[in-house]
N, C-alpha and C positions, 0 to 999 in steps of 0.2 A: 807334097808337104809344104807348108807355109815356111818361107824363109825368114830368118831373123834379119832385122835391118842392118845393112852393112855399116852404116855410120855409127850405129849404137855399139857394134862390136869393136870397131876401130877406136871409138871413144873409151870403151872399157880397157882396151889394151894400153892406151895412152895413160889412163888414170892409174894403171898398174905398173908404170915404169918405162914403157916403150916410148922412145923419143919419136920415132916415125914408124908407120905401118904401111907396107906396100899393099896394093890391091889384091895381089895373089895370096899374100899372107892373110888378109882379111877374109877372103873367100875360103881359105883352108880353115881358119878359126870358126867361121860360120858352120861349115860342114861338120867339123868335130863337135862343136857345141850342140848342133841338132842331133847328131848321133848319140851323144851323151844324154841329152834330155829325153830322147825317145826310149833309151834303155831305162832311165830313171823312172819315167812314167809307167812303163810296162811292169817294172818290179814293184812300184808303189801300188799299182792296180792289183797285182797278185796278192799283196799284203792286205789290202782293203777287202778283197773278196774272201780271203782266208778268215778275216775277222767278221765276216757276215755283213759287210757293208758294200754299197755301190759307190759311195763317196770316198775319194782319196782325202785323207787328213794329213796334217803336218807330221804326225807321228809316223805315218807310212812312208812319207818322203825321207824323213830322218833315218829310219831303219834301212830303207832302200839305198840311200847314199853310202851307207857303210859297206854294202856288198857290191856296188857298181864300180 
């Protein structure tokens, strides 16, 4: 699985109020974010297939986000 950039995740944490972010915390955030995104994509894909499409649309992601 492709990893999210560590610097980008640390930057997001800082933009959301974290004064400092340790490297271990950044790695944990990346792992959790990747797990969440994987579940979100799987659920979005199920919704797209159910709608008779191969393409995931914004509406699929929005609906999937409610259940994940």
